VMD Tcl script that draws the C-alpha trace (Angstrom):
set ca {
  {239.97 144.59 -108.24}
  {242.43 143.51 -110.98}
  {241.25 140.01 -110.77}
  {237.59 141.07 -111.15}
  {238.39 143.23 -114.23}
  {240.26 140.45 -115.81}
  {237.39 138.12 -115.21}
  {234.95 140.61 -116.78}
  {237.20 141.09 -119.84}
  {237.40 137.40 -120.30}
  {233.57 137.11 -120.50}
  {232.09 136.84 -123.93}
  {230.62 140.00 -125.37}
  {227.40 139.41 -127.44}
  {227.59 140.11 -131.12}
  {226.08 143.46 -132.30}
  {224.21 143.16 -135.58}
  {225.43 145.17 -138.50}
  {222.94 148.00 -139.12}
  {224.42 148.71 -142.51}
  {222.81 145.63 -143.97}
  {219.30 146.45 -142.63}
  {216.68 147.94 -144.99}
  {215.94 151.69 -144.78}
  {212.82 152.70 -142.88}
  {210.80 155.81 -143.80}
  {210.38 157.93 -140.73}
  {207.57 160.47 -140.89}
  {207.84 163.62 -138.89}
  {204.38 164.47 -137.38}
  {205.46 167.31 -135.17}
  {204.19 169.93 -137.64}
  {201.15 167.96 -138.84}
  {197.80 169.75 -138.68}
  {194.40 168.11 -138.31}
  {191.54 169.63 -140.27}
  {188.55 169.69 -137.91}
  {186.22 171.38 -140.40}
  {185.43 168.06 -142.08}
  {184.48 166.43 -138.79}
  {180.70 165.87 -138.29}
  {179.09 168.53 -136.16}
  {177.69 167.35 -132.86}
  {174.63 169.15 -131.62}
  {174.85 170.27 -128.03}
  {172.73 168.22 -125.67}
  {170.17 170.30 -123.84}
  {168.74 169.09 -120.59}
  {164.99 168.63 -120.82}
  {163.06 170.51 -118.23}
  {160.43 168.49 -116.41}
  {156.86 169.22 -117.45}
  {155.12 171.58 -115.10}
  {152.38 169.98 -113.06}
  {148.87 171.23 -113.88}
  {147.57 173.74 -111.38}
  {145.06 172.36 -108.87}
  {141.39 173.15 -109.53}
  {140.28 176.30 -107.76}
  {138.39 175.60 -104.60}
  {135.83 177.72 -102.82}
  {137.25 180.99 -101.59}
  {137.05 181.00 -97.78}
  {137.01 184.80 -97.73}
  {133.80 184.85 -99.76}
  {132.19 182.45 -97.29}
  {133.23 184.67 -94.39}
  {131.91 187.79 -96.13}
  {128.62 186.05 -96.91}
  {128.27 185.04 -93.27}
  {129.04 188.56 -92.06}
  {126.56 190.06 -94.51}
  {123.90 187.63 -93.32}
  {124.51 188.53 -89.69}
  {124.47 192.26 -90.50}
  {121.23 191.92 -92.45}
  {119.68 190.06 -89.52}
  {120.66 192.88 -87.14}
  {119.17 195.46 -89.52}
  {115.92 193.49 -89.68}
  {115.74 193.18 -85.90}
  {116.34 196.92 -85.49}
  {113.61 197.69 -87.99}
  {111.19 195.36 -86.19}
  {111.95 196.99 -82.83}
  {111.33 200.45 -84.25}
  {108.04 199.29 -85.76}
  {106.97 197.85 -82.40}
  {107.79 201.11 -80.62}
  {105.78 203.14 -83.11}
  {102.86 200.73 -82.80}
  {102.97 200.87 -78.98}
  {102.93 204.68 -78.97}
  {99.99 204.63 -81.35}
  {98.11 202.17 -79.10}
  {98.67 204.36 -76.03}
  {97.58 207.50 -77.87}
  {94.40 205.82 -79.07}
  {93.74 204.42 -75.56}
  {94.01 207.90 -74.01}
  {91.72 209.32 -76.68}
  {89.16 206.55 -76.05}
  {89.36 207.05 -72.29}
  {88.65 210.77 -72.58}
  {85.75 210.13 -74.91}
  {84.21 207.54 -72.60}
  {84.61 209.88 -69.60}
  {82.82 212.62 -71.49}
  {80.01 210.18 -72.22}
  {79.61 209.42 -68.50}
  {80.89 205.89 -68.37}
  {82.09 204.69 -64.96}
  {85.83 204.35 -64.45}
  {85.86 200.56 -64.12}
  {83.93 200.16 -67.36}
  {86.18 202.68 -69.11}
  {89.29 200.74 -68.07}
  {87.78 197.46 -69.25}
  {86.89 198.88 -72.66}
  {90.29 200.55 -73.06}
  {92.10 197.35 -71.98}
  {90.15 195.27 -74.50}
  {90.93 197.79 -77.23}
  {94.66 197.75 -76.38}
  {94.78 193.92 -76.32}
  {93.10 193.76 -79.71}
  {95.46 196.32 -81.21}
  {98.53 194.57 -79.77}
  {97.35 191.24 -81.12}
  {96.81 192.78 -84.52}
  {100.25 194.42 -84.41}
  {101.83 191.08 -83.44}
  {100.20 189.33 -86.35}
  {101.35 192.07 -88.69}
  {104.91 191.82 -87.35}
  {104.92 188.03 -87.74}
  {103.67 188.39 -91.30}
  {106.39 190.88 -92.10}
  {108.98 188.62 -90.45}
  {107.77 185.68 -92.50}
  {107.97 187.71 -95.67}
  {111.52 188.79 -94.88}
  {112.46 185.22 -94.08}
  {111.03 183.98 -97.38}
  {112.83 186.71 -99.27}
  {116.08 185.73 -97.58}
  {115.51 182.04 -98.38}
  {114.82 182.87 -102.00}
  {117.95 185.00 -102.32}
  {120.03 182.27 -100.64}
  {118.58 179.60 -102.93}
  {119.37 181.68 -106.01}
  {122.91 182.33 -104.76}
  {123.82 178.70 -104.06}
  {122.03 177.46 -107.18}
  {124.14 179.78 -109.33}
  {127.32 178.91 -107.44}
  {126.94 175.13 -107.82}
  {124.96 175.00 -111.08}
  {121.75 173.40 -109.73}
  {118.03 174.18 -109.81}
  {117.07 176.84 -107.27}
  {113.56 175.40 -106.82}
  {115.07 172.25 -105.33}
  {116.71 174.32 -102.57}
  {113.65 176.24 -101.41}
  {112.52 173.37 -99.17}
  {115.48 174.06 -96.85}
  {115.31 176.72 -94.17}
  {118.91 177.75 -93.53}
  {121.67 178.86 -95.92}
  {123.93 176.13 -94.51}
  {121.43 173.43 -95.48}
  {121.04 174.94 -98.95}
  {124.79 175.09 -99.48}
  {125.30 171.49 -98.35}
  {122.46 170.20 -100.51}
  {123.61 172.18 -103.55}
  {127.14 170.75 -103.21}
  {125.76 167.22 -103.00}
  {123.49 167.73 -106.02}
  {126.38 169.13 -108.04}
  {128.60 166.19 -107.14}
  {125.89 163.67 -108.07}
  {125.26 165.45 -111.36}
  {128.95 165.31 -112.26}
  {129.14 161.60 -111.40}
  {126.06 160.86 -113.52}
  {127.55 162.74 -116.46}
  {130.82 160.79 -116.18}
  {128.91 157.49 -115.93}
  {126.80 158.30 -118.99}
  {129.93 159.21 -120.95}
  {131.60 155.96 -119.89}
  {128.57 153.85 -120.82}
  {128.33 155.57 -124.20}
  {131.96 154.75 -124.88}
  {131.36 151.08 -124.02}
  {128.42 150.57 -126.43}
  {129.66 148.73 -129.59}
  {128.85 150.11 -133.00}
  {125.67 148.61 -134.43}
  {125.59 147.10 -137.91}
  {122.35 148.25 -139.51}
  {122.94 146.11 -142.63}
  {122.57 142.80 -140.78}
  {118.81 142.73 -141.20}
  {119.02 143.52 -144.89}
  {121.66 140.86 -145.38}
  {119.54 138.28 -143.58}
  {116.48 139.12 -145.70}
  {118.59 138.98 -148.85}
  {120.01 135.59 -147.88}
  {116.55 134.19 -147.12}
  {115.20 135.47 -150.41}
  {118.12 133.91 -152.33}
  {117.60 130.59 -150.54}
  {113.94 130.52 -151.53}
  {114.79 131.34 -155.13}
  {117.23 128.44 -155.42}
  {114.67 126.08 -153.83}
  {112.04 127.15 -156.33}
  {114.47 126.59 -159.16}
  {115.25 123.08 -157.85}
  {111.53 122.25 -157.75}
  {111.27 123.52 -161.31}
  {113.91 121.04 -162.47}
  {117.18 122.91 -161.89}
  {119.82 120.44 -160.72}
  {122.72 122.84 -160.43}
  {125.01 122.78 -157.42}
  {123.37 125.84 -155.82}
  {119.83 124.50 -156.32}
  {120.76 121.04 -155.00}
  {122.44 122.58 -151.95}
  {119.32 124.63 -151.22}
  {117.17 121.49 -151.46}
  {119.42 119.59 -149.05}
  {119.30 122.46 -146.55}
  {115.52 122.61 -146.81}
  {115.34 118.88 -146.12}
  {117.69 119.18 -143.16}
  {120.48 117.30 -144.86}
  {122.74 120.21 -145.63}
}
mol new
graphics top color blue
foreach p $ca { graphics top sphere $p radius 0.5 }
foreach p [lrange $ca 0 end-1] q [lrange $ca 1 end] { graphics top cylinder $p $q radius 0.2 }
display resetview
């Protein structure tokens, strides 16, 4: 150990510079320094932009209205059938009452039974045929009234002419045709608008300008023939001769 200490003491110790000869340095104490943040530029808070709401889809046909219309049509048909059955029953009772009255009258007049039955049968057949024709006429009238109401309904719903729907017999055919007519009408309107936008603006002064230029050309040619040898008159003469 003594040998090691002696060896370490014998080693050269580096020279320490003299700090007394060094220039003084100003040391600033910033521990109590305050920073004025009022003069700093204000930064506006960034707000997240909300995405634009998608436009609502166009309203389609209400399925409940279609179901109600179908139910009303079926109910109206049942009411019409019930009314026709009641009318037939009243007509049949009337035919039987008139047949009994005719039979009694013919018996009182002394007609034989076979002839009475033939006359009464012919009378009943005629009355039933007449009642059938009357019922068919009433049924046709009801059908036409229903067709007219249906045509007016679908024409108003789809914005088309009701007269163009009267050639169809069922409400389903009228509805389908009215939808197709409405779609075609919308396409034609869009096409007409597109074609109108593609037509270039017309210059209505072109004709006047052309007439004015022709008139000026003739004037300069006349002046050249009269002896004018100016540049304009000479140019007009060369153009008239096909040299210009």
